[in-house]
LUMSEFI-620493 format. One line per 3 residues: number of its first residue (from 1); for each residue x, y, z of C-alpha. Coordinates in nm, 4 decimals, padded with zeros to 6 digits. Example, Ala and Ser with C-alpha at 12.3 -4.5 7.8 and 13.67 -1.06 7.14 Angstrom:
1> 01.2300 -00.4500 00.7800 | 01.3670 -00.1060 00.7140
***
This chain:
1> 07.3425 01.9575 07.6307 | 07.3320 02.3415 07.6104 | 06.9764 02.3194 07.5385
4> 06.8611 02.1605 07.7866 | 07.0577 02.3223 08.0539 | 06.8561 02.6564 07.9049
7> 06.5442 02.5153 07.9727 | 06.6298 02.3360 08.3199 | 06.7607 02.6922 08.3985
10> 06.4241 02.8345 08.2538 | 06.1613 02.5775 08.4523 | 06.3865 02.7002 08.7664
13> 06.3187 03.0492 08.6854 | 05.9628 02.9274 08.6537 | 05.9380 02.7891 08.9509
16> 06.0651 03.0882 09.1499 | 05.8139 03.3148 09.3650 | 05.7900 03.7140 09.1707
19> 05.8448 03.9735 09.4071 | 05.5871 04.1968 09.4787 | 05.5911 04.5486 09.3966
22> 05.2831 04.6610 09.5512 | 05.2685 04.8950 09.8518 | 05.2651 04.7670 10.2113
25> 04.8702 04.7961 10.4030 | 04.9889 05.0482 10.6427 | 05.1893 05.2757 10.3627
28> 05.1343 05.6498 10.3441 | 05.2436 05.8440 10.0648 | 05.3509 06.1562 10.1633
31> 05.4697 06.2684 09.8318 | 05.2720 06.5165 09.6242 | 05.2634 06.5804 09.3035
34> 05.3995 06.9266 09.3115 | 05.7610 06.8017 09.4369 | 05.7226 06.4753 09.2022
37> 05.6659 06.6350 08.8826 | 05.7221 06.9807 08.9152 | 05.8752 07.0359 08.6010
40> 05.5873 06.8791 08.4015 | 05.3222 07.0016 08.6081 | 05.4312 07.3817 08.4903
43> 05.3236 07.3494 08.1321 | 05.0133 07.1650 08.2557 | 04.7927 07.3996 08.1082
46> 04.5271 07.5515 08.3134 | 04.2166 07.6178 08.3115 | 04.0966 07.9676 08.2510
49> 03.7818 08.2276 08.1540 | 03.9846 08.3341 07.7884 | 04.0771 08.7195 07.9893
52> 04.4213 08.5338 08.1647 | 04.5935 08.6919 07.8627 | 04.4671 09.0149 07.8616
55> 04.6479 09.3417 07.9944 | 04.5594 09.6572 08.0315 | 04.8296 09.9699 08.0126
58> 04.7066 10.2743 08.0867 | 04.8821 10.6395 08.0372 | 04.8816 10.5620 07.7083
61> 04.8647 10.8831 07.4739 | 04.6110 11.0334 07.3446 | 04.5673 11.0534 06.9406
64> 04.3263 11.1069 06.6761 | 04.2711 10.9010 06.3532 | 04.5992 11.0345 06.1541
67> 04.8552 10.9145 06.4534 | 04.6350 10.5979 06.5754 | 04.8450 10.3833 06.3227
70> 05.1807 10.4862 06.4049 | 05.1155 10.4775 06.8120 | 05.0170 10.0769 06.7283
73> 05.3285 10.0052 06.5714 | 05.4984 10.2117 06.9162 | 05.3142 09.9621 07.1243
76> 05.2998 09.6322 06.9051 | 05.7010 09.6935 06.9147 | 05.7332 09.6984 07.2431
79> 05.5075 09.4561 07.4108 | 05.5405 09.1935 07.1568 | 05.8914 09.0806 07.3020
82> 05.7167 08.9505 07.5655 | 05.4952 08.7293 07.3556 | 05.2433 08.7162 07.0234
85> 04.9893 08.9431 07.0489 | 04.6330 08.7976 06.8873 | 04.4043 09.1082 06.9579
88> 04.4609 09.4770 07.0857 | 04.1936 09.7432 07.1330 | 04.2157 10.1274 07.1426
91> 03.8896 10.2477 07.3503 | 03.7853 10.6123 07.1733 | 03.5792 10.8983 07.2904
94> 03.5321 11.2153 07.0945 | 03.7496 11.1192 06.8314 | 04.0687 11.0348 06.9997
97> 04.1836 10.7761 07.2004 | 04.1120 10.7545 07.5678 | 04.4770 10.6797 07.7388
100> 04.4274 10.3399 07.7976 | 04.4251 09.9930 07.5785 | 04.4016 09.6320 07.6386
103> 04.6053 09.3776 07.4587 | 04.5614 08.9768 07.4591 | 04.8461 08.7361 07.4151
106> 04.8695 08.3493 07.3379 | 04.9054 08.2223 07.6687 | 04.8296 08.3700 08.0640
109> 05.1606 08.3625 08.1339 | 05.3164 08.5759 07.8694 | 05.0870 08.8164 08.0113
112> 05.2115 08.8131 08.3387 | 05.5590 08.8453 08.1734 | 05.4015 09.1856 08.0202
115> 05.3191 09.2887 08.3336 | 05.6110 09.2469 08.5023 | 05.8929 09.3779 08.2760
118> 05.6849 09.6915 08.0858 | 05.5018 09.8461 08.4110 | 05.6699 10.1590 08.4532
121> 05.8041 10.1566 08.1443 | 05.8817 10.5647 08.0201 | 05.7263 10.5962 07.6805
124> 05.8673 11.0098 07.6488 | 05.8293 11.2613 07.9270 | 05.4738 11.2873 07.9505
127> 05.3932 10.9399 07.9455 | 05.4789 10.6036 08.1976 | 05.3223 10.3296 08.1299
130> 05.1100 10.1265 08.3981 | 05.0336 09.7887 08.3226 | 04.8145 09.5302 08.4795
133> 04.6527 09.2061 08.4584 | 04.3117 09.2446 08.3510 | 04.2033 08.9874 08.6034
136> 04.3280 09.2086 08.8914 | 04.0803 09.4291 08.8540 | 03.8435 09.2555 09.1255
139> 04.0911 09.2408 09.3303 | 04.1789 09.5789 09.3452 | 03.8015 09.6483 09.3663
142> 03.7345 09.3990 09.6465 | 03.9830 09.5548 09.8998 | 03.9262 09.6305 10.2133
145> 03.8778 09.9414 10.3829 | 04.0502 09.8034 10.6611 | 04.4144 09.8365 10.7319
148> 04.5748 09.6001 10.9156 | 04.9368 09.6234 11.0119 | 05.1806 09.4044 10.8757
151> 05.3913 09.1559 11.1387 | 05.6279 09.3271 11.3379 | 05.9846 09.1558 11.2775
154> 06.1833 09.0957 11.4859 | 06.5169 09.2933 11.5313 | 06.8102 09.1593 11.4046
157> 07.1810 09.2305 11.5578 | 07.4496 09.1891 11.3578 | 07.6997 09.4151 11.5471
160> 07.8965 09.7012 11.4116 | 07.8935 09.6717 11.0490 | 08.2065 09.9592 10.9898
163> 08.3816 09.8286 11.3046 | 08.6831 09.7650 11.1609 | 08.6799 10.1813 11.0830
166> 08.7149 10.2319 11.4510 | 09.0499 10.0957 11.4812 | 09.2831 10.2837 11.6514
169> 09.6184 10.2241 11.4169 | 09.3922 10.2950 11.1486 | 09.4725 09.9674 10.9815
172> 09.3430 09.8322 10.7029 | 09.1692 09.4306 10.6599 | 09.2336 09.2209 10.3689
175> 09.0841 08.8435 10.2789 | 09.3256 08.5885 10.1630 | 09.2313 08.2192 09.9934
178> 09.5416 07.9144 10.0376 | 09.5282 07.5651 10.0944 | 09.3925 07.5683 09.7059
181> 09.0694 07.7141 09.8537 | 09.0038 07.5152 10.1398 | 09.0808 07.7995 10.3989
184> 09.0159 08.1449 10.3843 | 09.1317 08.4210 10.6324 | 09.0879 08.7737 10.6973
187> 09.3833 08.9688 10.7989 | 09.4718 09.3259 10.9783 | 09.7404 09.4845 10.7752
190> 10.0243 09.5758 11.0266 | 10.4008 09.6319 10.9305 | 10.5288 09.4179 11.0771
193> 10.3275 09.1197 11.0270 | 09.9695 09.0413 10.9471 | 09.7148 08.9894 11.2580
196> 09.4717 08.7315 11.1683 | 09.1112 08.8505 11.2772 | 08.9089 08.5159 11.1597
199> 08.9757 08.1902 10.9579 | 08.7739 07.9343 10.8610 | 08.7974 07.6276 10.6839
202> 08.5477 07.5532 10.3069 | 08.3981 07.9163 10.4001 | 08.3548 07.9805 10.0315
205> 08.3989 07.6783 09.7522 | 08.5328 07.8980 09.4943 | 08.6573 08.2625 09.5562
208> 08.5690 08.5945 09.7485 | 08.4123 08.9395 09.6903 | 08.3690 09.2518 09.8993
211> 08.0971 09.5019 09.8719 | 08.2184 09.8038 09.7643 | 08.2065 10.0395 10.0740
214> 08.3372 09.7184 10.2652 | 08.0636 09.6243 10.4653 | 07.9555 09.2713 10.3264
217> 08.2116 08.9593 10.2279 | 08.0525 08.7510 09.9811 | 08.0997 08.3897 10.0015
220> 08.0000 08.1216 09.7115 | 07.8415 07.8055 09.7671 | 07.6762 07.5631 09.5018
223> 07.3564 07.6649 09.6364 | 07.3880 08.0259 09.6676 | 07.5444 08.3276 09.7843
226> 07.6182 08.4227 10.1934 | 07.6925 08.7574 10.3060 | 07.8823 08.7724 10.6420
229> 07.9749 09.1176 10.8076 | 08.0097 09.2750 11.2041 | 08.2813 09.2143 11.3966
232> 08.2754 08.8228 11.4346 | 08.1535 08.8020 11.0640 | 07.8189 08.6426 11.1338
235> 07.6074 08.5582 10.8473 | 07.3783 08.8222 10.7573 | 07.1759 08.7224 10.4769
238> 07.1466 08.4121 10.1849 | 07.0203 08.4321 09.8736 | 06.9104 08.0926 09.7071
241> 07.0922 08.0877 09.3619 | 07.1722 07.7060 09.2198 | 07.4756 07.6851 09.0886
244> 07.5935 08.0749 09.0417 | 07.9276 08.1678 08.9022 | 07.9237 08.5474 08.9230
247> 07.7968 08.8191 09.1159 | 07.8049 09.2160 09.0945 | 07.6693 09.4482 09.3920
250> 07.5153 09.8058 09.3043 | 07.7870 10.0811 09.4427 | 07.5202 10.1448 09.7336
253> 07.5311 09.8376 09.8491 | 07.0938 09.7818 09.8032 | 07.1340 09.5415 09.5371
256> 07.2997 09.2011 09.4479 | 07.3249 09.0203 09.1025 | 07.3785 08.6929 09.0622
259> 07.4499 08.4765 08.7630 | 07.3841 08.1053 08.7442 | 07.4150 07.9208 08.3989
262> 07.1977 07.6136 08.5631 | 06.8978 07.8196 08.6469 | 06.7342 07.9695 08.3370
265> 06.3432 07.8903 08.1767 | 06.1999 08.0263 07.8939 | 05.9124 08.1406 08.0825
268> 06.0585 08.2159 08.4400 | 06.4035 08.3668 08.3517 | 06.6514 08.2816 08.5822
271> 06.9997 08.2976 08.4863 | 07.0481 08.6662 08.6437 | 06.8621 08.8015 08.9447
274> 06.8719 09.1203 09.1361 | 06.8532 09.0776 09.4960 | 06.7851 09.3434 09.7676
277> 07.0515 09.2823 10.0467 | 06.8566 09.4308 10.3212 | 06.5826 09.1890 10.3019
280> 06.7007 08.8924 10.0794 | 06.3797 08.9098 09.8548 | 06.4388 08.8526 09.4571
283> 06.3237 09.1702 09.2900 | 06.3868 09.0526 08.9024 | 06.4840 08.7880 08.6617
286> 06.6750 08.8156 08.3058 | 06.7315 08.5771 08.0716 | 07.1098 08.5926 07.9311
289> 07.2358 08.5563 07.5952 | 07.6186 08.5729 07.6590 | 07.8069 08.5852 07.9939
292> 08.1208 08.6418 07.8637 | 08.1320 08.9938 07.9547 | 08.0752 09.0354 08.3195
295> 07.9242 09.2338 08.4552 | 07.6273 09.2292 08.1909 | 07.4640 09.5322 08.3837
298> 07.6106 09.8572 08.4565 | 07.5545 10.0628 08.7420 | 07.5469 10.4503 08.8099
301> 07.7321 10.5842 09.0520 | 07.4484 10.6315 09.2870 | 07.2675 10.2765 09.2103
304> 06.9302 10.4586 09.0685 | 07.0064 10.3262 08.7312 | 07.1483 10.0178 08.5799
307> 07.1777 09.9066 08.2396 | 07.2590 09.6706 07.9835 | 07.2634 09.5688 07.6121
310> 07.1689 09.2733 07.4453 | 07.1230 09.2401 06.9964 | 07.2006 09.6256 06.9866
313> 06.9648 09.7866 07.2329 | 07.0486 09.9446 07.5485 | 06.7954 09.8881 07.8380
316> 06.8376 10.1419 08.1301 | 06.6311 10.0210 08.4335 | 06.5696 10.2606 08.7130
319> 06.5967 10.0873 09.0384 | 06.3601 09.9306 09.1375 | 06.1353 09.8229 08.7736
322> 06.1168 10.0754 08.5558 | 06.2903 10.0689 08.2448 | 06.3395 10.2719 07.9169
325> 06.5146 10.1532 07.5833 | 06.7427 10.3336 07.3443 | 06.6805 10.1191 06.9790
328> 07.0143 10.1870 06.8461 | 07.3193 09.9500 06.6870 | 07.5449 10.0397 06.9753
331> 07.8528 09.8611 07.0058 | 07.9828 09.9921 07.4027 | 07.8783 10.2102 07.6980
334> 07.9754 10.3442 08.0150 | 07.8199 10.5082 08.3012 | 08.0404 10.8387 08.4356
337> 08.1438 10.7358 08.8040 | 08.0656 11.0983 08.8959 | 07.6978 11.2069 08.7245
340> 07.4215 11.0063 08.6057 | 07.5606 11.0509 08.2477 | 07.5691 10.7595 08.0144
343> 07.8275 10.7422 07.7409 | 07.7712 10.4741 07.4585 | 07.9398 10.4354 07.0747
346> 07.7506 10.3633 06.7759 | 07.9841 10.2294 06.4736 | 07.9698 10.3387 06.1311
349> 07.6662 10.2841 05.8792 | 07.6880 10.3265 05.5167 | 07.7469 10.7012 05.4628
352> 07.6699 10.8066 05.8134 | 07.9562 10.8228 06.0641 | 08.0820 10.7013 06.4078
355> 07.9500 10.8783 06.7264 | 08.0090 10.8781 07.0451 | 07.7188 11.0440 07.2807
358> 07.6922 11.1541 07.5974 | 07.3071 11.1118 07.7547 | 07.2034 11.3008 08.0845
361> 06.9077 11.0686 08.2576 | 06.6463 11.0632 08.3243 | 06.6244 11.4030 08.1263
364> 06.7975 11.1588 07.8376 | 06.9460 11.5376 07.7241 | 07.2221 11.4819 07.4867
367> 07.4600 11.6765 07.6049 | 07.7514 11.5772 07.3661 | 07.7847 11.4101 07.0397
370> 08.1132 11.3365 06.8524 | 08.1102 11.1979 06.5130 | 08.4205 10.9524 06.4421
373> 08.5357 10.8498 06.1046 | 08.7234 10.5114 05.9742 | 08.6652 10.3802 06.2970
376> 08.7809 10.0070 06.3804 | 08.6845 09.9834 06.7817 | 08.6607 10.2196 07.0405
379> 08.7243 10.1667 07.4578 | 08.5159 10.4001 07.7087 | 08.7619 10.4851 07.9917
382> 08.6305 10.7556 08.2556 | 08.8304 10.9406 08.5383 | 08.7435 10.7901 08.8913
385> 08.5624 11.1200 08.9652 | 08.3745 11.1656 08.6381 | 08.5727 11.4816 08.5732
388> 08.6783 11.3321 08.2446 | 08.6314 11.0901 07.9908 | 08.8615 10.9369 07.7440
391> 08.7422 10.7513 07.4232 | 09.0541 10.4894 07.2864 | 08.9421 10.5209 06.8775
394> 09.1151 10.2471 06.6520 | 09.1156 10.4104 06.2858 | 09.2506 10.3242 05.9700
397> 09.2936 10.6338 05.7793 | 09.2345 10.6326 05.4225 | 09.5696 10.6099 05.2254
400> 09.7358 10.4894 05.4767 | 09.8233 10.0960 05.6224 | 09.8046 10.0050 06.0038
403> 09.5960 10.1458 06.2594 | 09.6250 10.4744 06.4316 | 09.4781 10.5263 06.7906
406> 09.3192 10.8463 06.8797 | 09.2451 10.9434 07.2610 | 08.9225 11.1927 07.2645
409> 08.9448 11.3441 07.5704 | 08.6127 11.5217 07.7065 | 08.6437 11.7804 07.9305
412> 08.3236 11.7410 08.1548 | 08.2917 11.9595 08.3589 | 08.3265 12.2446 08.1140
415> 08.1240 12.4475 07.9035 | 07.9677 12.2488 07.5948 | 08.2423 11.9543 07.6947
418> 08.5116 12.0461 07.4874 | 08.7076 11.7588 07.3281 | 09.1281 11.7294 07.2704
421> 09.2588 11.4554 07.0224 | 09.5919 11.2786 07.1277 | 09.7259 11.0562 06.8117
424> 09.9522 10.7946 06.8987 | 10.0667 10.5385 06.6075 | 10.2268 10.2532 06.8479
427> 10.0093 09.9946 06.9208 | 09.8583 10.0463 07.2626 | 09.8965 09.8116 07.5710
430> 09.7393 10.0039 07.8448 | 09.5994 10.3067 07.8980 | 09.5253 10.4558 08.3026
433> 09.3734 10.7527 08.4779 | 09.4974 10.9044 08.7634 | 09.1974 10.8480 09.0146
436> 09.1900 11.2069 09.1927 | 09.3949 11.4157 08.9065 | 09.3945 11.4897 08.5735
439> 09.6695 11.2870 08.4687 | 09.6851 10.9590 08.2503 | 09.9330 10.6633 08.1643
442> 09.9719 10.5184 07.8116 | 10.1717 10.2136 07.7641 | 10.2934 10.1683 07.4322
445> 10.4884 10.0205 07.1274 | 10.5983 09.6053 07.1164 | 10.8039 09.4107 07.3311
448> 11.1409 09.4643 07.3753 | 11.0803 09.8270 07.3262 | 10.7632 09.9201 07.5246
451> 10.7129 10.2515 07.6151 | 10.5313 10.4387 07.8641 | 10.4391 10.8091 07.8426
454> 10.2576 11.0476 08.1140 | 10.0532 11.3425 07.9726 | 09.8572 11.6210 08.1618
457> 09.4956 11.7639 08.0763 | 09.6061 12.1212 08.1566 | 09.3462 12.3890 08.2285
460> 09.4091 12.6380 07.9427 | 09.2712 12.3308 07.6754 | 09.5828 12.1636 07.6029
463> 09.7177 11.8284 07.7411 | 10.1036 11.8037 07.7813 | 10.3161 11.5455 07.7827
466> 10.5227 11.5309 08.1180 | 10.7704 11.2438 08.0292 | 10.8117 10.9214 07.8094
469> 11.0465 10.6575 07.9996 | 11.1205 10.3677 07.7234 | 11.2699 10.0360 07.7159
472> 10.9721 09.9035 07.9935 | 10.9241 09.5705 08.1240 | 10.5031 09.6488 08.1626
475> 10.2004 09.4948 08.0275 | 09.9850 09.6833 08.3212 | 09.9166 10.0415 08.4685
478> 09.8144 10.0397 08.8381 | 09.7560 10.3596 09.0092 | 09.7621 10.4056 09.3831
481> 09.3633 10.5009 09.4635 | 09.4828 10.8384 09.5809 | 09.7082 10.9403 09.2810
484> 09.9948 11.1004 09.2427 | 10.2223 10.7075 09.2251 | 10.1796 10.4430 09.0499
487> 10.3036 10.0635 08.9413 | 10.4074 09.9758 08.6262 | 10.3972 09.5767 08.5990
490> 10.4848 09.3303 08.3828 | 10.2760 09.0274 08.4883 | 10.2716 08.6926 08.4103
493> 10.5083 08.6040 08.0750 | 10.6953 08.9416 08.1903 | 10.8114 08.7676 08.4762
496> 10.6838 09.0352 08.7704 | 10.9017 09.3391 08.6738 | 10.8057 09.5812 08.8795
499> 10.8393 09.9301 08.8464 | 10.7271 10.2386 09.1089 | 10.7253 10.5648 08.9571
502> 10.6054 10.9199 09.1528 | 10.4215 11.1401 08.8807 | 10.5068 11.4500 09.0777
505> 10.8144 11.4717 08.9045 | 10.8082 11.1678 08.6811 | 11.0852 10.9791 08.8882
508> 11.2074 10.6336 08.9251 | 11.1494 10.5819 09.3076 | 11.2806 10.1995 09.2937
511> 11.3027 09.9020 09.0431 | 11.1898 09.5525 09.1571 | 11.0707 09.1769 09.0916
514> 10.7941 08.9381 09.2077 | 10.9046 08.6695 08.9861 | 10.5860 08.5300 08.7855
517> 10.3351 08.7412 09.0036 | 10.0129 08.7491 08.8502 | 09.8611 09.0288 09.0466
520> 09.8798 09.3833 09.2024 | 09.6728 09.4936 09.4239 | 09.6661 09.8552 09.6041
523> 09.5530 09.9262 09.9650 | 09.2522 10.1903 09.9886 | 09.4687 10.4309 10.1714
526> 09.7621 10.4426 09.8563 | 10.0076 10.3660 10.1540 | 10.0211 10.0240 10.0815
529> 10.0825 09.7697 09.7515 | 10.0560 09.4000 09.7496 | 10.2304 09.1639 09.4820
532> 10.1224 08.7956 09.4477 | 10.1482 08.4759 09.2559 | 09.8478 08.2588 09.2251
535> 09.8248 07.9227 09.2988 | 09.5306 07.9608 09.0154 | 09.7711 08.1004 08.7496
538> 10.0959 07.9771 08.8463 | 10.1164 07.6286 09.1041 | 10.4470 07.7058 09.2353
541> 10.5992 07.9964 09.4499 | 10.2515 08.1022 09.5896 | 10.2886 08.3624 09.8239
544> 10.2328 08.7829 09.8579 | 10.4436 09.0246 09.9336 | 10.3624 09.3443 10.0795
547> 10.5648 09.6837 09.9616 | 10.5099 10.0521 10.0713 | 10.3842 10.3269 09.7726
550> 10.7678 10.3889 09.7318 | 10.8535 10.0309 09.6377 | 11.0458 09.9568 09.9896
553> 10.9862 09.5343 10.0426 | 10.8244 09.5004 10.3796 | 10.7166 09.1192 10.4189
556> 10.6899 08.7866 10.2075 | 10.4008 08.5998 10.2938 | 10.4239 08.2724 10.1830
559> 10.1258 08.0442 10.1693 | 10.0423 07.6984 10.1089 | 09.8504 07.7128 09.7473
562> 09.7678 08.0697 09.7699 | 09.4618 08.1715 09.5838 | 09.3784 08.5066 09.6035
565> 09.4134 08.8417 09.8250 | 09.1605 09.1143 09.8465 | 09.1694 09.4287 10.0201
568> 08.8377 09.5109 10.2292 | 08.7150 09.8226 10.0746 | 08.6629 10.1660 10.2711
571> 08.3033 10.3687 10.2578 | 08.3517 10.7381 10.1052 | 08.5344 10.9949 10.3266
574> 08.2539 11.2094 10.5241 | 08.4893 11.5221 10.5859 | 08.4170 11.8090 10.3924
577> 08.7236 11.9989 10.1346 | 08.7435 12.2642 10.3712 | 08.7853 12.0060 10.6730
580> 09.0668 11.8077 10.4609 | 09.3033 12.1140 10.3728 | 09.2459 12.2235 10.7622
583> 09.3840 11.8561 10.8284 | 09.6782 11.8909 10.5768 | 09.7482 12.2473 10.7597
586> 09.7986 12.0710 11.0677 | 10.0150 11.7618 10.9261 | 10.3110 11.8748 11.1031
589> 10.1112 11.8453 11.4261 | 09.9680 11.5028 11.3701 | 10.2989 11.3420 11.2060
592> 10.4617 11.3504 11.5662 | 10.1851 11.1381 11.7105 | 10.2164 10.9265 11.4151
595> 10.6101 10.9061 11.4559 | 10.6212 10.8024 11.7775 | 10.3984 10.5345 11.7672
598> 10.6179 10.4014 11.4647 | 10.9008 10.4232 11.6857 | 10.6951 10.2381 11.9249
601> 10.6483 09.9460 11.6759 | 10.9925 09.9281 11.5342 | 11.1571 09.9041 11.8760
604> 11.2866 09.5734 11.9945 | 11.0074 09.5560 12.2806 | 10.8377 09.2836 12.3007
607> 10.4302 09.3264 12.2501 | 10.3735 09.1649 12.5850 | 10.5958 09.4612 12.6876
610> 10.4013 09.7219 12.5114 | 10.0883 09.6278 12.6307 | 10.1768 09.5935 13.0151
613> 10.3003 09.9623 12.9977 | 09.9993 10.1041 12.7955 | 09.7976 09.9243 13.0321
616> 10.0191 10.0638 13.3377 | 09.9459 10.4619 13.1729 | 09.5824 10.3681 13.0892
619> 09.5113 10.2615 13.4518 | 09.7575 10.5691 13.5764 | 09.5018 10.8169 13.3513
622> 09.2421 10.6573 13.5377 | 09.3823 10.7131 13.9295 | 09.4417 11.0961 13.7943
625> 09.1268 11.1882 13.6376 | 08.9418 10.9815 13.9923 | 09.1983 11.1981 14.2099
628> 09.0904 11.5140 14.0270 | 08.7054 11.4565 14.0503 | 08.7743 11.3920 14.4020
631> 08.9861 11.7277 14.4638 | 08.6729 11.8616 14.3163 | 08.4329 11.7427 14.5233
634> 08.6444 11.8442 14.8541 | 08.6725 12.1994 14.7608 | 08.3478 12.3459 14.9617
637> 08.5008 12.2067 15.2807 | 08.8470 12.3305 15.1872 | 08.6390 12.6949 15.1949
640> 08.4808 12.5751 15.4675 | 08.7903 12.4870 15.6661 | 08.9814 12.8059 15.5905
643> 08.6945 13.0751 15.6338 | 08.6139 13.1580 15.3076 | 08.9208 13.2025 15.1178
646> 09.0007 13.0313 14.8344 | 09.3783 12.8662 14.8507 | 09.3662 12.6761 14.5863
649> 09.5024 12.8966 14.3179 | 09.8147 13.0935 14.4447 | 09.6996 13.4041 14.2957
652> 09.3424 13.4128 14.4395 | 09.1782 13.7070 14.7081 | 09.4424 13.9385 14.6178
655> 09.2200 14.2688 14.7158 | 09.2131 14.1384 15.1077 | 09.6497 13.9967 15.1290
658> 09.8427 14.2476 15.4263 | 10.1810 14.3571 15.3324 | 10.3701 14.3577 15.6600
661> 10.7470 14.4288 15.7053 | 10.9838 14.1845 15.9203 | 11.3277 14.2715 15.9866
664> 11.5610 14.0077 16.1992 | 11.9137 13.9977 16.3055 | 12.1142 13.7754 16.1493
667> 12.4456 13.8134 16.1691 | 12.7245 14.1022 16.3091 | 13.1182 14.1755 16.1567
670> 13.3396 14.4529 16.3306 | 13.6332 14.4937 16.1563 | 13.8909 14.7217 16.2651
673> 14.0322 15.0137 16.0144 | 14.3911 14.9422 16.0795 | 14.3638 14.6416 15.9637
676> 14.2307 14.8008 15.5896 | 14.5701 14.9922 15.5923
***
């Protein structure tokens, strides 16, 4: 029975007309092969004349036969990173190489990669490579002698990008992400309550970042990064980088680095891209072997150099394109915040001790080398101005058990960079320099016996222990940006314990708690500090609290599913040290103005009444200035009416005065003499 049903079904299927898969007669195919098969066509063999894989390297050292083999080994080591070299040619004349060479790769893509990455490579002080494709010579020869002016681009006015610096009350701004990332707001800080500047829904898809000087606000999107700025936070620039996860700015805000794990390809590195902020152009792409330690590129203080470490090799780049390589077994490195000096450390190798090296760039002069023994690990900590470098060295001394920590303090501003050593036998929890001073703080010990020690690097070559507080509930140190004051915080697992310390006399100004606090953020001036509980780390009690630097609680701001608060950075101060000293000298004069404003803000008068009074005062000043101007304009008319006599001043025309004595009878009283008796 079932076989009969199947046969009937097959017969019925055969009778159904087969659908047509042909295009209609008027169909127009508007999808080209490049759009449909872009990834496949990229690998398609290209027609070539055999020289597309050849590059020309100029500014190569001129050497004789005795040094030629060594030169070939150096060149091969540098250029084999970009692909397999199948042939090389070193032209010679009069027993020496001519200073340029030809290298051939297996494919044109490898040759292009070599040109992109090796052009501008600095071999030594006298030789910097210039690399070009052999096929580019025709292009350079046929350049027109007539100069064509570039097309003028329309000017885009984004407003005053530093407008928040002109706030008459010197209020700082900060960004807040809440409602689990659905809303982002920009607020102006005020003692009474935050002042909303701008708020938008779904402004970013993950989080936001301020640029180092506060000029731009960066938002994250699936398709890339957007920069916003100006008074109304208009979009200033976009960078298309699919699936971007992380970003970093150069200190000068000229460049932005983006990272995406989705975009990398073997022939076209796209994982890390460096962009020009002003033009939005891609400057260079890089492969990414490991994104666990971000930022992968570390910048010098002025943004002129940046460096990365891959497979024990430190590559240093000079913006915009050139590259220098230090081929050493490096473990870590860090730039000085005040000079173009890079510090790096190399681990022990058999009988060769570990060492810390300070190198000046671009000269590559080693200004200090410090040998270390029995090293387990090192951490590099620069003081904010680059005056000091602390190398935290974990060691296992021979004949002892356990790890001992040494703090090697390099005095960068003194001749020959002397080094002082502080030894601690307890475990180190945290270390932090005072930003604008010569003190540092160390959290050491194990819970519940955690101690904090304060040290002072003195000018006489000694390091003095100022104070030690024991039994502290803290795992983090947060210095004020201006120094002197700090917050010892026990974040997350320590339930948000807070201690506000004045290091000038090492006194505890206040001890408080923000339960389950996950973050601590100082404002740029060091007057206020924010503690917060982020929804990203804890799902309840999400809020941020505002404190004074002395530890007095000013505000509790509860935001639904609060995620992140970031203060807007301020650019470097433009005043000289002499001007700053003069301001400090006259501080009492300015303090009266600030105290008057503080009293006004703390009064019970409503904001509307205060604004009304301020408007009336401004109107009065305008009327008074207009009246004075009219009075001055009528001066010639007054002189004409009064015969040239200037009566504007009481003591005017003294020489023309005439003195007259006027006597007149007032009263007469007659008293008899008898009455006097």
